[in-house]
C-alpha positions as CSV (number, residue, x, y, z in Angstrom):
1,M,2.3,41.5,-10.5
2,Q,-0.1,42.8,-13.1
3,V,2.4,45.6,-13.9
4,V,5.1,43.1,-14.4
5,Q,2.9,41.1,-16.7
6,S,1.9,44.1,-18.7
7,A,5.4,45.8,-18.8
8,F,7.2,42.6,-20.0
9,R,4.3,40.8,-21.7
10,L,4.5,37.8,-19.5
11,P,1.8,35.2,-18.7
12,R,0.9,35.1,-15.0
13,K,3.0,31.9,-14.3
14,K,6.2,33.4,-15.8
15,A,5.7,36.7,-13.9
16,L,5.4,34.8,-10.6
17,A,8.5,32.9,-11.5
18,A,10.4,36.1,-12.2
19,L,9.5,37.5,-8.8
20,R,10.3,34.3,-7.0
21,E,13.7,34.1,-8.8
22,R,14.5,37.7,-7.7
23,R,14.8,38.8,-11.3
24,V,12.5,41.8,-11.0
25,R,13.9,45.1,-9.8
26,L,12.0,48.2,-8.7
27,C,14.0,51.4,-8.5
28,G,17.2,49.2,-8.3
29,G,16.0,47.1,-5.4
30,V,14.8,43.5,-5.7
31,C,11.1,43.0,-5.8
32,V,9.6,39.7,-4.7
33,D,6.1,40.8,-3.6
34,P,3.5,40.2,-6.3
35,D,1.1,42.6,-4.5
36,R,3.6,45.5,-4.2
37,R,2.2,48.7,-5.6
38,V,4.2,50.4,-8.4
39,K,3.9,54.2,-8.7
40,V,4.0,56.2,-11.9
41,G,7.6,57.1,-12.8
42,Q,9.2,54.2,-10.9
43,H,11.8,52.2,-12.8
44,L,11.1,48.5,-13.4
45,Q,13.7,46.1,-14.7
46,L,13.6,42.4,-15.5
47,S,16.8,40.3,-15.6
48,A,17.2,37.3,-18.0
49,P,16.2,33.9,-16.6
50,P,19.0,31.6,-15.2
51,T,21.1,29.6,-17.6
52,P,23.4,26.6,-17.1
53,N,26.2,27.5,-14.8
54,S,24.3,30.6,-13.8
55,A,24.1,32.2,-10.3
56,V,25.9,29.3,-8.6
57,E,27.0,30.5,-5.2
58,V,30.1,28.6,-4.0
59,D,31.0,28.0,-0.4
60,A,32.3,30.6,2.1
61,T,34.2,32.7,-0.5
62,G,31.0,34.6,-1.3
63,I,31.9,34.4,-5.0
64,V,28.9,33.8,-7.3
65,V,29.7,32.2,-10.7
66,R,27.3,33.6,-13.3
67,Y,28.8,32.0,-16.4
68,V,31.7,29.8,-17.3
69,D,33.1,28.2,-20.5
70,D,36.5,27.2,-21.8
71,A,37.4,30.9,-22.6
72,I,35.8,33.1,-19.9
73,V,34.2,33.1,-16.5
74,V,31.8,35.9,-15.2
75,V,31.4,36.2,-11.5
76,E,29.8,38.5,-8.9
77,K,32.6,39.6,-6.6
78,P,31.6,40.3,-3.0
79,A,32.6,43.6,-1.3
80,G,35.9,43.3,0.7
81,L,37.6,41.0,-1.9
82,T,40.4,42.4,-4.0
83,T,40.1,41.5,-7.7
84,V,43.8,41.0,-8.4
85,R,46.9,42.1,-6.7
86,H,49.0,44.8,-8.3
87,A,52.4,43.6,-9.3
88,A,54.2,46.3,-7.4
89,E,52.3,45.4,-4.2
90,A,53.3,41.7,-4.5
91,E,56.9,42.6,-5.3
92,G,57.1,44.8,-2.2
93,F,56.4,41.9,0.1
94,G,58.9,39.5,-1.5
95,K,58.4,35.9,-2.5
96,R,58.3,34.4,1.0
97,A,55.9,37.0,2.4
98,K,53.4,36.7,-0.5
99,K,51.7,33.7,1.0
100,F,50.7,35.8,4.0
101,L,48.8,38.4,1.9
102,P,45.0,38.1,1.8
103,A,43.7,36.0,-1.1
104,T,42.3,37.8,-4.1
105,L,39.5,36.8,-6.5
106,V,42.1,35.6,-9.0
107,D,43.7,33.5,-6.2
108,L,40.4,31.9,-5.1
109,L,38.6,31.4,-8.4
110,P,40.5,28.2,-9.6
111,G,39.4,26.5,-6.4
112,V,35.9,27.7,-6.8
113,L,35.8,26.4,-10.4
114,A,37.3,23.1,-9.4
115,R,34.6,22.5,-6.8
116,M,32.1,23.1,-9.6
117,G,33.7,20.4,-11.6
118,E,35.4,22.8,-14.0
119,R,38.9,21.7,-15.1
120,T,41.4,24.6,-14.9
121,K,43.8,24.3,-17.8
122,G,45.8,27.4,-16.8
123,R,45.8,30.5,-14.7
124,V,42.7,32.7,-14.5
125,R,43.5,36.2,-16.0
126,A,41.9,39.4,-14.8
127,V,41.2,41.7,-17.8
128,H,39.7,44.5,-15.6
129,R,39.1,45.1,-11.9
130,I,36.7,46.7,-9.6
131,D,37.7,48.2,-6.2
132,K,38.1,45.9,-3.2
133,E,35.0,47.4,-1.5
134,T,32.9,47.5,-4.6
135,S,30.6,44.5,-5.3
136,G,29.4,43.1,-8.6
137,L,30.2,41.7,-12.0
138,V,33.7,40.9,-13.2
139,V,34.8,39.0,-16.3
140,L,38.0,37.0,-16.3
141,A,39.8,35.1,-19.1
142,R,40.8,31.5,-19.0
143,T,43.1,31.6,-22.1
144,P,45.7,34.1,-23.4
145,E,43.6,34.5,-26.6
146,A,40.4,35.4,-24.6
147,E,42.5,37.8,-22.5
148,S,43.8,39.6,-25.6
149,E,40.4,39.9,-27.3
150,L,38.6,41.2,-24.2
151,G,41.5,43.6,-23.6
152,K,40.9,45.1,-27.1
153,Q,37.2,45.6,-26.2
154,F,38.1,47.3,-22.9
155,R,40.6,49.6,-24.6
156,A,38.1,50.5,-27.3
157,H,35.5,51.3,-24.6
158,T,32.9,48.9,-26.2
159,I,32.3,47.0,-23.0
160,G,28.9,47.9,-21.4
161,R,29.2,48.7,-17.7
162,R,26.7,50.2,-15.3
163,Y,26.9,50.7,-11.6
164,L,24.3,51.3,-8.9
165,A,25.4,53.9,-6.4
166,L,23.9,55.3,-3.2
167,V,25.1,58.9,-2.8
168,R,24.8,61.7,-0.3
169,G,22.7,64.7,-1.3
170,Q,20.4,65.3,-4.3
171,A,22.1,64.0,-7.4
172,K,21.0,65.0,-10.9
173,D,21.0,63.4,-14.3
174,A,24.3,64.4,-15.9
175,R,27.1,63.6,-18.4
176,I,30.3,64.2,-16.5
177,E,33.5,64.6,-18.5
178,S,37.0,65.5,-17.3
179,Q,40.7,64.7,-17.5
180,F,42.0,62.5,-14.7
181,L,45.4,63.1,-13.0
182,A,47.1,60.7,-10.6
183,D,47.4,63.7,-8.2
184,R,45.0,66.6,-8.4
185,G,47.0,68.6,-5.9
186,D,46.3,66.9,-2.5
187,G,47.6,63.4,-3.1
188,R,44.3,62.1,-4.4
189,R,43.3,61.1,-8.0
190,G,41.0,63.6,-9.6
191,S,40.2,66.0,-12.4
192,Q,42.5,68.7,-13.5
193,L,41.0,72.2,-13.2
194,S,42.5,73.6,-16.4
195,S,41.9,72.5,-20.0
196,P,44.1,69.7,-21.3
197,R,47.0,70.6,-23.7
198,P,46.6,70.1,-27.4
199,G,47.2,66.6,-28.5
200,G,44.2,64.8,-26.9
201,E,44.0,62.1,-24.3
202,G,47.2,61.6,-22.3
203,S,49.0,64.4,-24.1
204,A,52.3,65.3,-22.4
205,G,51.1,63.3,-19.4
206,R,48.2,65.6,-18.8
207,G,45.7,63.0,-17.8
208,Q,43.2,60.5,-19.0
209,H,39.9,61.4,-20.6
210,A,37.0,60.2,-18.4
211,V,33.2,60.2,-19.1
212,T,30.4,59.0,-16.8
213,H,26.7,59.2,-17.5
214,V,24.6,59.6,-14.3
215,R,20.9,58.8,-14.1
216,V,18.8,59.3,-11.0
217,I,16.7,56.2,-10.2
218,K,15.2,57.3,-6.9
219,A,15.4,60.4,-4.6
220,L,15.7,59.3,-0.9
221,G,15.6,62.6,0.9
222,A,19.2,63.3,2.1
223,F,20.4,60.5,-0.3
224,T,19.9,59.4,-3.9
225,L,20.1,56.1,-5.7
226,V,21.7,56.6,-9.1
227,E,22.9,54.5,-12.0
228,C,26.3,55.4,-13.5
229,E,27.2,54.2,-17.0
230,L,30.8,54.2,-18.0
231,E,31.8,55.7,-21.4
232,T,35.4,55.2,-20.4
233,G,36.9,53.0,-17.7
234,R,39.4,54.8,-15.5
235,T,40.6,53.9,-12.0
236,H,38.0,55.1,-9.4
237,Q,36.1,56.9,-12.2
238,V,32.6,56.7,-10.6
239,R,33.9,57.5,-7.1
240,I,35.8,60.5,-8.4
241,H,33.1,61.9,-10.6
242,L,30.4,61.6,-8.0
243,G,32.6,63.1,-5.4
244,E,33.6,66.1,-7.6
245,T,30.0,66.9,-8.3
246,G,29.2,67.2,-4.6
247,T,27.4,63.9,-4.2
248,P,30.0,61.4,-2.9
249,L,29.1,57.8,-2.3
250,C,27.7,56.9,1.1
251,G,30.7,55.4,2.9
252,E,33.2,57.2,0.7
253,R,36.3,58.2,2.7
254,V,38.7,59.3,-0.1
255,Y,36.8,61.2,-2.8
256,D,34.5,62.9,-0.4
257,R,35.9,66.4,-0.3
258,P,36.8,69.4,-2.5
259,L,40.5,70.1,-3.3
260,H,42.2,71.1,0.1
261,G,38.7,71.1,1.7
262,K,37.1,69.1,4.5
263,P,35.2,65.9,4.0
264,L,31.5,66.3,3.2
265,P,29.1,65.1,6.0
266,D,28.0,61.5,5.8
267,T,25.1,60.5,8.0
268,S,24.5,57.2,6.1
269,G,26.4,55.0,8.6
270,A,27.8,53.0,5.6
271,D,31.0,51.1,6.4
272,R,32.0,50.9,2.7
273,P,31.5,53.0,-0.4
274,L,28.0,51.8,-1.5
275,L,28.8,51.0,-5.1
276,H,27.8,47.9,-7.1
277,A,28.7,46.8,-10.6
278,A,25.2,45.9,-11.7
279,F,25.5,45.4,-15.5
280,L,28.2,43.9,-17.8
281,A,28.0,43.4,-21.5
282,F,30.6,42.4,-24.1
283,D,31.1,40.2,-27.2
284,H,32.3,36.7,-26.5
285,P,36.0,36.6,-27.3
286,V,35.7,33.4,-29.3
287,T,32.1,33.2,-30.7
288,G,31.5,37.0,-31.1
289,K,28.1,36.5,-29.5
290,H,26.9,39.6,-27.6
291,M,26.4,38.7,-23.9
292,E,24.8,40.6,-21.0
293,W,24.5,40.1,-17.2
294,H,22.6,41.9,-14.5
295,A,23.4,41.6,-10.8
296,T,21.0,42.7,-8.1
297,M,22.2,44.9,-5.2
298,P,23.9,43.2,-2.3
299,K,22.1,43.0,1.1
300,D,23.8,46.0,2.7
301,M,22.7,48.3,-0.2
302,E,19.3,46.8,-0.5
303,D,18.7,47.2,3.3
304,F,19.8,50.8,3.1
305,L,17.5,51.5,0.2
306,Q,14.5,49.9,2.0
307,H,15.0,51.6,5.3
């Protein structure tokens, strides 16, 4: 606890409260023990204290509402829940069959907000998405104007996004840059091997520019805990870049092999790709105020890290 007090200049009472509220993270994992020893070089983080409408877990959906106002809602999505259904997928089932499809975050959120006493004036709009099996922070718009403004920030790549990932092998700090194609040659999304044609991003349909910054948080023998910061935001970007550098996610079953090669061994026993959207930052679409959220790792990742 003395390290927490010293690192963040907190009085004893506030340091204890931060530990009790699970706002202190050591090497990516939640730290609640005031007597836990901290070694030189270990990464210590402190999340902001709860605010009104913050960290309110709602019923059996597993959705945690972190912030809500008339324009936006920020939530923590549990693994196993689709953010929003692709239009093509919904059309493929037809109108009558749509009601039999599993509910998405966008489907469930109006009911969650209603149970919190929030009046829903219109549909909730997804302005970005994270994979079904990825947990973590997502922002959604509650008005067309907020949707448009947030969309501009995403397209300009000014949204702050960081992921925590548990990977196989010994990862290294790196800036990974490539051009993404819908099919790298074996039916999977991935980076093209040759240089893109003149004309820049997307030229002649040659792919999308993708940049990921990887930082090692903790070496775990046969595995590594890393933080991945997105400079761009492409479909499956973190999963692809980690897989192509030879350190695929624990539990990854798609981007876990070289082109036309066999899957890399996975002794983790993970039943999903262990990826968590841990940080989200943007300017409020109405007030312009800069806002940030941190989300601690879910239980399955925390258990893996500890054991």
